[in-house]
VOTI-61106 format. One record per atom (N, C-alpha, C): residue number from 1; residue in three letters; atom name; x, y, z. Coordinates in pm, 1 decimal, always signed. Each point is the difference from the previous one (the first is absolute). Example, Ala and Ser with C-alpha at 12.3 -4.5 7.8 and 13.67 -1.06 7.14 Angstrom:
# VOTI-61106
k: 1; r: ala; a: N; x: +1319.0; y: -569.0; z: +780.0
k: 1; r: ala; a: CA; x: -89.0; y: +119.0; z: +0.0
k: 1; r: ala; a: C; x: +90.0; y: +120.0; z: +0.0
k: 2; r: ser; a: N; x: -35.0; y: +105.0; z: -72.0
k: 2; r: ser; a: CA; x: +82.0; y: +119.0; z: +6.0
k: 2; r: ser; a: C; x: -77.0; y: +109.0; z: +73.0
This chain:
# VOTI-61106
k: 1; r: unk; a: N; x: -1699.9; y: -1580.7; z: -587.4
k: 1; r: unk; a: CA; x: +77.9; y: +95.3; z: +21.5
k: 1; r: unk; a: C; x: +139.2; y: -7.1; z: -35.7
k: 2; r: unk; a: N; x: +43.1; y: +88.5; z: -36.6
k: 2; r: unk; a: CA; x: +184.7; y: -13.4; z: +6.8
k: 2; r: unk; a: C; x: +51.6; y: +18.9; z: +174.6
k: 3; r: unk; a: N; x: +101.2; y: -85.9; z: -19.2
k: 3; r: unk; a: CA; x: +82.9; y: +27.3; z: +75.4
k: 3; r: unk; a: C; x: +62.2; y: +149.4; z: +27.9
k: 4; r: unk; a: N; x: +60.0; y: -3.0; z: +149.4
k: 4; r: unk; a: CA; x: +110.5; y: +123.7; z: -41.7
k: 4; r: unk; a: C; x: +145.0; y: -73.0; z: +88.0
k: 5; r: unk; a: N; x: +92.1; y: +73.1; z: -117.5
k: 5; r: unk; a: CA; x: +85.3; y: -2.6; z: +93.4
k: 5; r: unk; a: C; x: +89.5; y: +95.9; z: -13.8
k: 6; r: unk; a: N; x: +14.6; y: -43.2; z: +196.8
k: 6; r: unk; a: CA; x: +76.0; y: +117.6; z: +150.7
k: 6; r: unk; a: C; x: +123.0; y: +34.7; z: -24.5
k: 7; r: unk; a: N; x: +47.6; y: +82.6; z: +49.8
k: 7; r: unk; a: CA; x: +178.0; y: +46.0; z: -53.7
k: 7; r: unk; a: C; x: +25.8; y: +82.0; z: +155.6
k: 8; r: unk; a: N; x: +172.0; y: -23.2; z: +36.7
k: 8; r: unk; a: CA; x: +11.8; y: +214.5; z: +102.4
k: 8; r: unk; a: C; x: +111.5; y: -30.2; z: -71.8
k: 9; r: unk; a: N; x: -48.7; y: +223.2; z: -55.7
k: 9; r: unk; a: CA; x: +97.6; y: +12.4; z: -61.5
k: 9; r: unk; a: C; x: +98.3; y: +94.7; z: +90.6
k: 10; r: unk; a: N; x: +112.7; y: +69.2; z: +18.1
k: 10; r: unk; a: CA; x: +65.1; y: +78.9; z: +70.9
k: 10; r: unk; a: C; x: -66.3; y: +90.2; z: -109.0
k: 11; r: unk; a: N; x: +17.3; y: +156.3; z: +98.2
k: 11; r: unk; a: CA; x: -105.5; y: +83.8; z: +9.1
k: 11; r: unk; a: C; x: +155.5; y: +138.4; z: +44.8
k: 12; r: unk; a: N; x: +91.3; y: +46.7; z: -50.0
k: 12; r: unk; a: CA; x: +122.8; y: +124.9; z: +19.6
k: 12; r: unk; a: C; x: -114.2; y: +91.3; z: -41.4
k: 13; r: unk; a: N; x: +91.4; y: +66.7; z: +121.3
k: 13; r: unk; a: CA; x: -75.5; y: +230.0; z: -84.1
k: 13; r: unk; a: C; x: +196.8; y: -33.5; z: -22.0
k: 14; r: unk; a: N; x: +3.4; y: +90.1; z: -129.5
k: 14; r: unk; a: CA; x: +97.4; y: +68.9; z: -17.2
k: 14; r: unk; a: C; x: +93.2; y: +93.5; z: +100.2
k: 15; r: unk; a: N; x: -153.4; y: +98.4; z: +24.6
k: 15; r: unk; a: CA; x: +94.4; y: +116.1; z: +85.1
k: 15; r: unk; a: C; x: -22.1; y: -10.5; z: +81.3
k: 16; r: unk; a: N; x: -30.3; y: -63.2; z: +119.9
k: 16; r: unk; a: CA; x: +58.2; y: +15.1; z: +147.6
k: 16; r: unk; a: C; x: +20.5; y: -219.0; z: +74.7
k: 17; r: unk; a: N; x: -15.0; y: -22.6; z: -158.6
k: 17; r: unk; a: CA; x: +81.4; y: -190.8; z: +65.8
k: 17; r: unk; a: C; x: -161.9; y: -83.0; z: +57.3
k: 18; r: unk; a: N; x: -95.1; y: +81.7; z: -1.7
k: 18; r: unk; a: CA; x: -86.1; y: -75.4; z: +85.9
k: 18; r: unk; a: C; x: -6.0; y: -122.9; z: -16.6
k: 19; r: unk; a: N; x: -23.6; y: -154.2; z: -9.0
k: 19; r: unk; a: CA; x: +17.8; y: -136.9; z: -30.1
k: 19; r: unk; a: C; x: -160.3; y: -31.8; z: +55.2
k: 20; r: unk; a: N; x: -24.4; y: -124.9; z: -35.4
k: 20; r: unk; a: CA; x: -134.8; y: -77.2; z: -0.8
k: 20; r: unk; a: C; x: -4.1; y: -120.9; z: -133.0
k: 21; r: unk; a: N; x: -79.6; y: -114.1; z: +100.0
k: 21; r: unk; a: CA; x: -80.4; y: -27.9; z: -124.9
k: 21; r: unk; a: C; x: -142.0; y: -52.4; z: +0.7
k: 22; r: unk; a: N; x: -50.3; y: +66.7; z: -124.4
k: 22; r: unk; a: CA; x: -108.6; y: +57.1; z: -36.6
k: 22; r: unk; a: C; x: -50.2; y: -154.1; z: -33.0
k: 23; r: unk; a: N; x: -130.6; y: -67.9; z: -7.0
k: 23; r: unk; a: CA; x: -3.6; y: -210.2; z: +3.5
k: 23; r: unk; a: C; x: -131.4; y: +77.0; z: -82.6
k: 24; r: unk; a: N; x: -29.7; y: -67.5; z: -85.3
k: 24; r: unk; a: CA; x: -39.2; y: +42.6; z: -180.8
k: 24; r: unk; a: C; x: -75.9; y: -117.6; z: -25.9
k: 25; r: unk; a: N; x: -106.5; y: +33.0; z: -122.0
k: 25; r: unk; a: CA; x: -54.1; y: -170.9; z: -58.2
k: 25; r: unk; a: C; x: -84.7; y: +54.8; z: -125.7
k: 26; r: unk; a: N; x: -10.3; y: -100.9; z: -129.5
k: 26; r: unk; a: CA; x: -66.1; y: +46.4; z: -123.3
k: 26; r: unk; a: C; x: +21.2; y: -65.4; z: -71.5
k: 27; r: unk; a: N; x: -125.1; y: -16.3; z: -39.0
k: 27; r: unk; a: CA; x: -25.8; y: -121.5; z: -95.6
k: 27; r: unk; a: C; x: +94.3; y: -80.4; z: -108.8
k: 28; r: unk; a: N; x: -0.2; y: -161.6; z: +44.3
k: 28; r: unk; a: CA; x: +59.5; y: -88.8; z: -66.9
k: 28; r: unk; a: C; x: -52.3; y: -9.9; z: -146.7
k: 29; r: unk; a: N; x: -99.9; y: +28.3; z: -36.5
k: 29; r: unk; a: CA; x: -38.2; y: -40.7; z: -169.3
k: 29; r: unk; a: C; x: +43.1; y: +90.1; z: -82.9
k: 30; r: unk; a: N; x: +104.2; y: -13.6; z: +1.3
k: 30; r: unk; a: CA; x: +39.3; y: +6.8; z: -173.0
k: 30; r: unk; a: C; x: +8.9; y: +147.0; z: -131.2
k: 31; r: unk; a: N; x: -154.0; y: -166.7; z: +11.7
k: 31; r: unk; a: CA; x: -142.5; y: +78.0; z: -86.7
k: 31; r: unk; a: C; x: -35.8; y: +121.7; z: +14.7
k: 32; r: unk; a: N; x: -23.6; y: +20.4; z: +87.6
k: 32; r: unk; a: CA; x: -91.7; y: +176.6; z: +67.9
k: 32; r: unk; a: C; x: +37.0; y: +69.3; z: -29.7
k: 33; r: unk; a: N; x: -18.2; y: +135.3; z: -109.4
k: 33; r: unk; a: CA; x: +146.5; y: +86.6; z: -15.2
k: 33; r: unk; a: C; x: +32.5; y: +80.2; z: +106.2
k: 34; r: unk; a: N; x: -69.6; y: +62.1; z: +136.9
k: 34; r: unk; a: CA; x: +8.8; y: +26.3; z: +123.2
k: 34; r: unk; a: C; x: +17.8; y: -101.5; z: +119.4
k: 35; r: unk; a: N; x: +154.8; y: +11.3; z: +21.1
k: 35; r: unk; a: CA; x: +6.7; y: -63.9; z: +75.5
k: 35; r: unk; a: C; x: -31.9; y: +77.6; z: +160.4
k: 36; r: unk; a: N; x: -59.1; y: +91.2; z: +55.5
k: 36; r: unk; a: CA; x: -115.5; y: -29.8; z: +99.7
k: 36; r: unk; a: C; x: +60.8; y: -2.2; z: +135.2
k: 37; r: unk; a: N; x: +120.7; y: +97.6; z: +6.4
k: 37; r: unk; a: CA; x: +124.3; y: +31.2; z: +61.9
k: 37; r: unk; a: C; x: -92.1; y: +61.4; z: +133.8
k: 38; r: unk; a: N; x: +37.8; y: -91.9; z: +165.1
k: 38; r: unk; a: CA; x: -3.4; y: +95.0; z: +36.7
k: 38; r: unk; a: C; x: +119.7; y: -51.4; z: +175.2
k: 39; r: unk; a: N; x: -9.2; y: +107.5; z: +82.0
k: 39; r: unk; a: CA; x: +169.7; y: +34.0; z: +108.3
k: 39; r: unk; a: C; x: -130.0; y: -34.5; z: +84.1
k: 40; r: unk; a: N; x: -32.2; y: -86.4; z: +97.6
k: 40; r: unk; a: CA; x: -51.1; y: -131.8; z: +22.1
k: 40; r: unk; a: C; x: +55.7; y: +97.1; z: +170.6
k: 41; r: unk; a: N; x: +118.9; y: +57.4; z: +68.2
k: 41; r: unk; a: CA; x: +76.8; y: +13.9; z: +86.9
k: 41; r: unk; a: C; x: +67.6; y: +127.8; z: -26.8
k: 42; r: unk; a: N; x: +8.0; y: +112.8; z: +33.6
k: 42; r: unk; a: CA; x: +150.2; y: +66.8; z: +5.5
k: 42; r: unk; a: C; x: +58.7; y: -13.4; z: +136.1
k: 43; r: unk; a: N; x: +138.7; y: +8.6; z: -6.5
k: 43; r: unk; a: CA; x: +59.9; y: +54.0; z: +66.7
k: 43; r: unk; a: C; x: -71.9; y: +20.8; z: +156.9
k: 44; r: unk; a: N; x: +35.9; y: +88.4; z: +54.6
k: 44; r: unk; a: CA; x: +73.6; y: +132.9; z: +76.9
k: 44; r: unk; a: C; x: +75.9; y: +134.0; z: -28.6
k: 45; r: unk; a: N; x: -116.8; y: +41.8; z: -13.6
k: 45; r: unk; a: CA; x: +175.1; y: +122.2; z: -39.9
k: 45; r: unk; a: C; x: -55.3; y: -10.6; z: -203.2
k: 46; r: unk; a: N; x: -82.9; y: +28.9; z: -17.5
k: 46; r: unk; a: CA; x: +11.4; y: +5.6; z: -185.3
k: 46; r: unk; a: C; x: -205.0; y: -39.3; z: -68.3
k: 47; r: unk; a: N; x: -43.4; y: +122.0; z: +13.1
k: 47; r: unk; a: CA; x: -133.0; y: +8.5; z: -67.9
k: 47; r: unk; a: C; x: -59.0; y: +7.7; z: -171.2
k: 48; r: unk; a: N; x: -92.8; y: -62.1; z: +17.5
k: 48; r: unk; a: CA; x: -77.5; y: +21.5; z: -182.0
k: 48; r: unk; a: C; x: -8.5; y: +150.8; z: +38.6
k: 49; r: unk; a: N; x: +57.6; y: +50.7; z: -156.9
k: 49; r: unk; a: CA; x: +15.3; y: +138.5; z: -94.6
k: 49; r: unk; a: C; x: -130.5; y: -37.6; z: -62.5
k: 50; r: unk; a: N; x: -1.5; y: -127.7; z: -132.1
k: 50; r: unk; a: CA; x: -69.4; y: +7.1; z: -37.9
k: 50; r: unk; a: C; x: -3.5; y: -160.8; z: -83.9
k: 51; r: unk; a: N; x: -100.5; y: -48.8; z: +103.1
k: 51; r: unk; a: CA; x: -122.0; y: -141.4; z: -78.6
k: 51; r: unk; a: C; x: +47.7; y: -16.2; z: -93.7
k: 52; r: unk; a: N; x: +23.4; y: -177.8; z: -156.1
k: 52; r: unk; a: CA; x: -26.3; y: -35.6; z: -117.9
k: 52; r: unk; a: C; x: +3.3; y: -88.4; z: +2.6
k: 53; r: unk; a: N; x: -60.5; y: -44.3; z: -63.6
k: 53; r: unk; a: CA; x: +57.3; y: -189.9; z: -53.5
k: 53; r: unk; a: C; x: +121.8; y: -9.5; z: -115.2
k: 54; r: unk; a: N; x: +39.5; y: +64.6; z: +10.0
k: 54; r: unk; a: CA; x: +120.5; y: +15.3; z: -11.0
k: 54; r: unk; a: C; x: +58.9; y: +29.3; z: +5.2
k: 55; r: unk; a: N; x: +159.1; y: -132.8; z: +32.5
k: 55; r: unk; a: CA; x: +109.2; y: +52.4; z: +123.3
k: 55; r: unk; a: C; x: +118.8; y: +80.7; z: -105.2
k: 56; r: unk; a: N; x: -48.1; y: +36.7; z: -77.4
k: 56; r: unk; a: CA; x: +111.8; y: +118.5; z: -101.5
k: 56; r: unk; a: C; x: -74.3; y: +179.9; z: +72.4
k: 57; r: unk; a: N; x: -114.5; y: -41.8; z: +5.1
k: 57; r: unk; a: CA; x: -117.6; y: +170.8; z: +32.0
k: 57; r: unk; a: C; x: -19.1; y: +16.3; z: +216.7
k: 58; r: unk; a: N; x: -4.5; y: -70.6; z: +65.3
k: 58; r: unk; a: CA; x: -2.0; y: -0.6; z: +125.2
k: 58; r: unk; a: C; x: +129.7; y: +125.5; z: +30.0
k: 59; r: unk; a: N; x: -67.5; y: +75.6; z: +41.1
k: 59; r: unk; a: CA; x: +64.6; y: +58.9; z: +128.1
k: 59; r: unk; a: C; x: +32.8; y: -49.3; z: +151.7
k: 60; r: unk; a: N; x: +70.5; y: +44.5; z: +41.0
k: 60; r: unk; a: CA; x: +66.2; y: -1.0; z: +88.8
k: 60; r: unk; a: C; x: +64.9; y: +159.3; z: +87.9
k: 61; r: unk; a: N; x: -23.9; y: -3.9; z: +126.9
k: 61; r: unk; a: CA; x: +82.6; y: +135.4; z: +83.5
k: 61; r: unk; a: C; x: +39.4; y: -13.8; z: +111.3
k: 62; r: unk; a: N; x: +146.1; y: -6.9; z: +9.0
k: 62; r: unk; a: CA; x: +97.6; y: -3.2; z: +127.9
k: 62; r: unk; a: C; x: -101.5; y: +40.9; z: +125.3
k: 63; r: unk; a: N; x: -46.4; y: -38.5; z: +61.3
k: 63; r: unk; a: CA; x: -51.0; y: +76.6; z: +121.3
k: 63; r: unk; a: C; x: +116.2; y: +125.2; z: +107.7
k: 64; r: unk; a: N; x: +83.3; y: -49.8; z: -5.9
k: 64; r: unk; a: CA; x: +124.5; y: +47.3; z: +31.6
k: 64; r: unk; a: C; x: +75.0; y: +163.7; z: -22.3
k: 65; r: unk; a: N; x: +13.9; y: +27.4; z: -173.1
k: 65; r: unk; a: CA; x: +82.7; y: +44.9; z: -49.6
k: 65; r: unk; a: C; x: -192.7; y: +73.9; z: -94.3
k: 66; r: unk; a: N; x: -108.0; y: -63.0; z: -29.3
k: 66; r: unk; a: CA; x: -59.2; y: +35.9; z: -67.9
k: 66; r: unk; a: C; x: +31.8; y: -67.9; z: -167.6
k: 67; r: unk; a: N; x: +180.6; y: -28.8; z: -17.3
k: 67; r: unk; a: CA; x: +9.6; y: -48.1; z: -145.8
k: 67; r: unk; a: C; x: -108.8; y: -82.0; z: -102.9
k: 68; r: unk; a: N; x: -52.8; y: -4.3; z: -82.5
k: 68; r: unk; a: CA; x: -81.7; y: -67.1; z: -37.6
k: 68; r: unk; a: C; x: +74.0; y: -87.8; z: -147.5
k: 69; r: unk; a: N; x: -51.4; y: -118.7; z: -23.4
k: 69; r: unk; a: CA; x: +109.4; y: -38.3; z: -77.7
k: 69; r: unk; a: C; x: -179.6; y: -146.4; z: -59.6
k: 70; r: unk; a: N; x: +54.4; y: -45.6; z: -75.7
k: 70; r: unk; a: CA; x: -55.5; y: -141.2; z: -161.0
k: 70; r: unk; a: C; x: +30.3; y: -152.3; z: +132.2
k: 71; r: unk; a: N; x: -98.0; y: -42.8; z: +86.1
k: 71; r: unk; a: CA; x: -22.7; y: -90.9; z: +39.8
k: 71; r: unk; a: C; x: +109.7; y: -117.7; z: -121.3
k: 72; r: unk; a: N; x: -22.5; y: -18.0; z: -129.6
k: 72; r: unk; a: CA; x: +99.8; y: -117.6; z: -14.9
k: 72; r: unk; a: C; x: +140.6; y: +131.5; z: -93.5
k: 73; r: unk; a: N; x: +93.2; y: -50.5; z: +29.2
k: 73; r: unk; a: CA; x: +122.1; y: +12.1; z: -46.0
k: 73; r: unk; a: C; x: +130.3; y: -41.0; z: +29.1
k: 74; r: unk; a: N; x: +92.2; y: +42.6; z: +14.3
k: 74; r: unk; a: CA; x: +123.9; y: -138.2; z: +49.5
k: 74; r: unk; a: C; x: -35.1; y: +1.7; z: +173.2
k: 75; r: unk; a: N; x: -21.8; y: -181.3; z: -0.4
k: 75; r: unk; a: CA; x: -9.9; y: +6.7; z: +87.9
k: 75; r: unk; a: C; x: +21.5; y: -128.9; z: +66.7
k: 76; r: unk; a: N; x: +33.7; y: -54.5; z: +119.6
k: 76; r: unk; a: CA; x: +83.4; y: -42.4; z: +81.3
k: 76; r: unk; a: C; x: -76.4; y: -199.4; z: +64.7
k: 77; r: unk; a: N; x: -76.6; y: -54.4; z: -113.0
k: 77; r: unk; a: CA; x: -120.1; y: -63.8; z: +21.8
k: 77; r: unk; a: C; x: +65.1; y: -55.9; z: +190.9
k: 78; r: unk; a: N; x: -77.5; y: -57.5; z: +105.7
k: 78; r: unk; a: CA; x: +63.0; y: -29.5; z: +121.8
k: 78; r: unk; a: C; x: -3.9; y: -186.4; z: +71.1
k: 79; r: unk; a: N; x: +59.5; y: -75.8; z: -66.0
k: 79; r: unk; a: CA; x: +87.2; y: -121.3; z: +25.1
k: 79; r: unk; a: C; x: -136.2; y: -72.1; z: +34.8
k: 80; r: unk; a: N; x: -39.7; y: -88.5; z: -158.8
k: 80; r: unk; a: CA; x: -81.8; y: -41.7; z: -11.5
k: 80; r: unk; a: C; x: -131.0; y: +39.1; z: -44.0
k: 81; r: unk; a: N; x: +8.2; y: +155.0; z: -65.3
k: 81; r: unk; a: CA; x: -106.8; y: +63.1; z: -6.5
k: 81; r: unk; a: C; x: -9.8; y: +64.7; z: -163.3
k: 82; r: unk; a: N; x: +31.4; y: -102.6; z: -65.6
k: 82; r: unk; a: CA; x: -0.2; y: +10.2; z: -133.7
k: 82; r: unk; a: C; x: -103.0; y: -32.9; z: -85.7
k: 83; r: unk; a: N; x: -113.6; y: +41.9; z: -100.5
k: 83; r: unk; a: CA; x: -64.6; y: -25.6; z: +13.2
k: 83; r: unk; a: C; x: +42.1; y: -51.3; z: -92.7
k: 84; r: unk; a: N; x: -100.2; y: -111.6; z: -95.3
k: 84; r: unk; a: CA; x: +43.4; y: -126.7; z: -103.2
k: 84; r: unk; a: C; x: -59.4; y: +45.1; z: -79.3
k: 85; r: unk; a: N; x: +23.5; y: -0.7; z: -133.5
k: 85; r: unk; a: CA; x: +5.3; y: +5.1; z: -112.4
k: 85; r: unk; a: C; x: +22.1; y: -84.0; z: -88.5
């Protein structure tokens, strides 16, 4: 069984400025075609709109203003939270 890479990623709503850090994980086995991406913990103020094992397709909704956006977009990592490559 493959281990999982865990990291934090900043979520920021471009409409209202709501900010928080999501705790996420994905498989570290690069030979697999599927990254098995999962959001382990969403910050308060954000909801899952459409879950996916591909971070480019995972959709988030801001619960303050209702704006929807992709998880994997231009974001900032928490200090020390950058994924290993």
